[in-house]
C-alpha positions in Angstrom: 126.5 101.6 144.3 124.9 104.2 142.0 121.3 103.4 141.5 120.4 102.9 137.7 118.8 105.9 136.1 115.2 105.6 135.1 114.6 105.6 131.3 111.6 107.7 130.3 109.5 105.7 127.8 108.1 107.5 124.8 104.4 107.9 124.5 102.4 106.0 121.9 102.7 108.4 118.9 99.2 107.5 117.5 97.7 109.1 120.5 98.9 112.4 119.4 98.6 112.0 115.7 95.0 110.7 115.7 93.8 114.0 117.2 94.0 115.4 113.6 94.1 112.3 111.3 93.9 114.2 108.0 96.8 116.6 109.0 98.8 113.8 110.2 97.9 111.1 107.7 101.3 110.7 106.3 102.8 110.0 109.7 100.0 107.6 110.8 100.7 105.8 107.5 104.5 105.8 108.2 103.7 104.1 111.6 102.2 101.2 109.4 105.4 100.6 107.5 108.6 98.7 108.4 111.8 100.8 109.0 109.9 103.9 110.4 111.9 105.3 113.4 110.2 107.1 116.3 112.6 109.9 117.1 110.4 111.8 119.5 107.0 111.1 120.9 105.6 113.2 123.8 102.4 115.0 124.6 103.5 118.1 122.7 104.4 116.4 119.4 105.8 113.6 117.4 108.9 113.1 115.1 109.4 110.1 112.8 112.0 109.1 110.2 111.4 107.1 107.1 114.1 104.5 107.0 117.8 105.3 107.5 118.1 108.1 105.0 114.5 109.1 104.3 112.6 112.3 105.2 111.9 113.3 108.8 108.3 114.0 109.7 107.5 116.4 112.4 104.1 117.4 114.0 104.2 119.5 117.1 102.1 122.0 118.9 104.7 124.1 120.9 107.8 126.3 120.1 109.7 124.2 122.6 108.8 120.9 120.9 109.8 122.2 117.5 113.2 123.2 118.7 113.6 119.9 120.4 112.8 117.9 117.3 114.9 120.3 115.1 118.0 119.5 117.4 117.4 115.8 116.7 118.3 116.2 113.1 122.2 115.8 113.1 122.7 115.9 109.2 123.5 119.0 107.4 121.6 117.7 104.3 118.2 116.3 105.0 114.6 116.5 104.0 111.7 117.1 106.3 108.0 117.5 106.3 107.1 119.9 109.1 103.9 121.2 110.7 102.3 123.5 111.7 103.4 126.4 109.4 103.3 129.0 112.3 106.2 127.2 114.1 108.4 126.9 111.1 110.4 129.9 112.3 111.5 128.0 115.5 112.7 125.1 113.3 114.8 127.6 111.2 116.2 129.1 114.5 117.9 125.8 115.2 118.7 124.5 111.7 118.9 127.5 109.5 116.7 128.3 106.5 116.7 125.5 104.0 117.4 125.8 100.2 113.9 125.2 99.2 110.4 125.0 100.8 107.2 123.5 99.4 104.0 124.2 101.3 101.2 121.7 100.7 97.8 120.7 101.8 97.4 117.1 102.8 94.7 114.9 101.3 93.7 111.7 102.9 91.3 109.0 102.1 90.0 107.8 105.6 86.7 106.0 104.8 88.3 102.7 104.2 85.9 101.9 101.4 87.2 100.6 98.0 86.8 103.0 95.2 84.9 101.9 92.1 87.5 101.5 89.3 85.8 103.1 86.3 86.6 101.7 82.8 87.3 104.4 80.3 86.5 103.6 76.5 89.6 103.2 74.6 91.9 103.3 77.6 93.7 100.4 79.3 95.2 100.9 82.8 98.2 98.6 83.5 101.6 98.7 85.4 104.4 100.6 83.8 107.6 98.8 82.7 111.2 99.8 82.6 110.8 100.8 79.0 108.6 103.7 80.2 111.0 105.4 82.6 112.3 107.8 79.9 108.8 108.7 79.1 107.9 109.5 82.6 111.1 111.6 83.0 110.3 113.5 79.9 106.8 114.3 81.0 107.3 114.8 84.7 110.7 116.4 85.0 112.3 114.3 87.7 115.6 112.3 88.3 115.8 109.2 86.2 117.2 107.1 89.0 114.3 108.2 91.3 111.7 107.5 88.6 113.2 104.1 87.9 112.8 103.3 91.7 109.1 104.4 91.5 108.4 102.3 88.4 110.0 99.2 90.1 107.9 99.8 93.3 104.8 100.0 91.1 103.5 102.8 88.9 100.4 102.6 86.7 99.9 103.9 83.2 96.9 104.7 81.1 97.3 103.6 77.4 95.3 104.2 74.3 94.3 101.7 71.7 97.5 102.4 69.8 99.7 101.7 72.9 100.4 105.4 73.6 100.7 106.4 77.2 98.1 108.9 78.1 99.0 109.3 81.7 100.6 107.8 84.8 100.6 107.7 88.6 102.9 106.3 91.3 103.9 106.5 95.0 106.6 108.7 96.3 109.4 107.2 98.4 107.9 108.3 101.7 104.5 106.8 100.8 102.5 109.6 99.2 100.5 109.0 96.1 101.8 111.3 93.4 103.7 111.5 90.1 100.2 112.0 88.5 100.3 113.3 85.0 97.6 113.1 82.2 98.8 114.4 78.9 96.9 117.5 77.6 95.3 115.7 74.7 93.8 113.1 76.9 92.3 115.3 79.6 88.7 115.6 80.6 88.1 111.9 80.2 88.3 110.8 83.8 91.8 109.3 83.5 93.3 111.0 86.4 90.4 110.0 88.6 90.6 106.4 87.4 94.4 106.3 88.0 94.1 107.6 91.5 91.2 105.4 92.4 93.2 102.3 91.6 96.2 103.6 93.8 93.8 104.3 96.6 92.5 100.7 96.4 96.1 99.3 96.4 96.9 101.2 99.6 93.7 100.0 101.2 94.6 96.3 100.2 98.0 96.9 101.8 96.3 98.0 105.1 97.7 101.4 104.8 96.4 105.1 104.5 96.0 106.6 101.0 97.2 110.1 101.1 99.0 112.7 99.0 100.4 116.2 99.2 98.9 118.9 97.1 101.1 122.0 96.5 99.5 125.2 97.6 98.0 126.9 94.6 97.4 123.8 92.6 93.6 124.2 92.3 93.2 121.4 89.6 94.7 118.9 91.9 92.6 120.2 94.8 89.4 119.8 92.7 90.5 116.2 91.7 91.1 115.3 95.4 87.6 116.6 96.4 86.0 114.9 93.6 87.5 111.5 94.4 86.5 111.6 98.0 89.8 112.7 99.7 89.6 114.9 102.8 91.8 117.9 102.7 93.6 119.5 105.7 92.9 123.1 106.4 96.3 123.6 107.7 99.6 123.4 105.7 102.4 121.0 105.9 105.8 122.1 104.6 108.5 120.2 102.8 112.0 121.5 103.4 114.9 120.6 101.3 118.6 121.5 102.1 119.9 121.0 98.5 
């Protein structure tokens, strides 16, 4: 009789990710949601996947771990959020260079305290409806089907006294706050901060971690994140897209 092989159990991913909670905030939040798959979890790194077809999330500390996690991606077409930047070449060795890369800083709100929800004279903040999908698409430049899914999930809009939309915010599919836009004629009134504060509070009420990704070079967004009390990673996380 052949003795049964021992199955090595994965380590608890939080033990690795919590060593740098700002840098890994998106992955820590993913662990709090249903449908997140733990693909790899060892002392040298963690790899998760959001749902069946969502992006992969990778955080590792060695070249070997980066190659191992890259090999676990079977699809030719995929999205992934990879860190650290210095090990990206090892990922490309295994998977080939993607069509597009988007380096970002990660911002996370970790204090757990509710944000004050400032009232802005002449502005009402309320949920967007289906009728606003085309407006968001026209002002954010994204796929209509995707925007429709974000509105259904719960986007907020800021409206003036005549009912005109001055700005909006939502959540991306992987869980990051984003889709933030304030129209030029309404800027410098605190609308962006008011919108994001409400989204932070929503995430806190859900028992999750408020975070977002700030594209490297977007100094206006970096300033907003600091002003609102978000902590920013010193290191870069990189989105990769194959198409």
